[in-house]
N, C-alpha and C positions, 0 to 999 in steps of 0.2 A: 504494499500499500503506499501511498504518497502522504506522509505525515506533514502536517502545516501547510498542504497545498489545497486550493479552492476545490472542492469535489462537486460534482454535478450528480445528484441522485434522482433518477426518474423512472417511471413506469409507463410502458407505451401500449397503446390498445387499438384494434381495428374498430372503427365505428359503422353502424348500419345507417346512420343519419346524422345531420348537425342541426341543432334547434335554430329556428328563425330569429331575426333581430338581435344578434349578439354583436358587440363591439368587434371590429375587425381591423386586421393590418394586412397590407400587400406585402409579401416577402419575395425578394429575390435572392438567391445565394448561390455561390459557386465556390469550387474547390480548387486550391493551388497544390495541395498535396493530400493524396488519399493513400494511407498506410495504415496498418492494423495498430501501429505503435503511436501514429501521430497523423492527426487530420487537421489541415489548415483550411480555414472557411473565411470567405468574405460575404457579408450580408447587408442588404439594404432593405429596410422596413419602412414602409409609408403608412402612417396613421393620421387621424385628424389633427394630431399635434404637430405633425411634421415628418421629416425624414431622418431616420437614424441609420448610420453607416458603421459597422464594426468588423473587425478582424478578430478571430476566434481560433485558439489552438486547444485540440482535444487530445488527451492521452488515451492509452488502451483501456477498454472496459475491464471490470473485475470480474471474476468467475460468474457471478449472479447476472452480469449484463447490466445492472442497475446503476453502478457508480463508475465515474472516471474523473481524472483531472480536467479541469477546464480553466482557460485564461482567455479573457475577452478585454478588448481595448476598443474605444471610439476612434474612428479614422475620418478623414476629410471626405467630402463627396468627391472631390477630384482625385484622391487616392483610390477610392471605391471604383470609379468609372475605369481608371487605369488597371486596376487589379482584375476586374471582371474581364478584361481583354485577354489576360492570359491564364484565365481559369479553364479546367476541362470542361468540353461541351457534352451534353446540353446543360444549360444553367437550370436549377431547381426553381420553379415558380409555384407559389401557393398562397392561399388566403387562410390567415390564421384568425379563428374565431375564440374570444375569451369567453369562457364558461365557468361561472361560479356555481359549484353545486356542493351542498352542505358544508359550506366554508372552506371548500378546497377550490384553488384555482386550476382550471383545466384549460390547456391549450388545444384546441381542435383545428387540425390542419386539413384543408381541402386542396389537393394538389392539381395543378394544370398541366397543359402541353402533354410531354411524354409520359407523365405520371397522372393523366386525367382519370378519375374513377376511384382514385385511392383516398380514403378518409381515415386519418390517423389522430388519436386522442393522447396526450401526454399530461402526466401530473408530477411535478417536481416535489420531492419529499426532503424532510430535514434529516431523517434517517431511513435506513432500509426497511427495517421491520415495523414501520408505522401502520396502523390499521385504518382504512378508510372506505367509505360507501362508493359504490360504482354505479354510476347512473346507467339507465336501461337504453341509453343510445350505443352502448359497448356490446360489440358482438364478440371479441376475444381478446385476450391478453397475448402480446407478441414481444415482451420485454426481453431483451438479450437474443431476438431472432435477427441477425445482421442485415438480411435482405430488406428489413424495413428502415434501417438507418438511412438518412438523407444522402450520406455520402456513397452508400451502396445503391440508391435509387438514381444516383448520376450515372454509375457504371452500367447498372442493369434496370432501366426504367421499367415501371409497373406495366405499360402497354406491351412490354416484350415477354411477359410471363405466360401468357396464355399459350 
């Protein structure tokens, strides 16, 4: 494990639908490095409050697939535009819906273009063994299944699975 490093702990689910009228963000993200030990991502998020551009570095997932080191920093829109030019293609595009269910914040992603038709819900946790209620929009849990990682959806988009 990585002591004293920021950890991202999340669980991931396939959804059967996304509730209507939720707050949304338009997300575009590309990958500069795709490696099981280190993923480097550039992301541009557009919301009602403006545009947020970030560069994120993620380490390898732990054995449960729930936790991994994550470093994120804000970058300028100019840097974002230039970095997208050198990302692997296709660029991931999705609409993120923010859903509060029984005091837990869920991020519901509706994928577009090469990943159209895929609906994924994620919930970030403070620790791995936390108990929480799962809404009825969830079809099945896919935590730790690498084909559902955004970095893998870039390499092998959802539309090619059939």
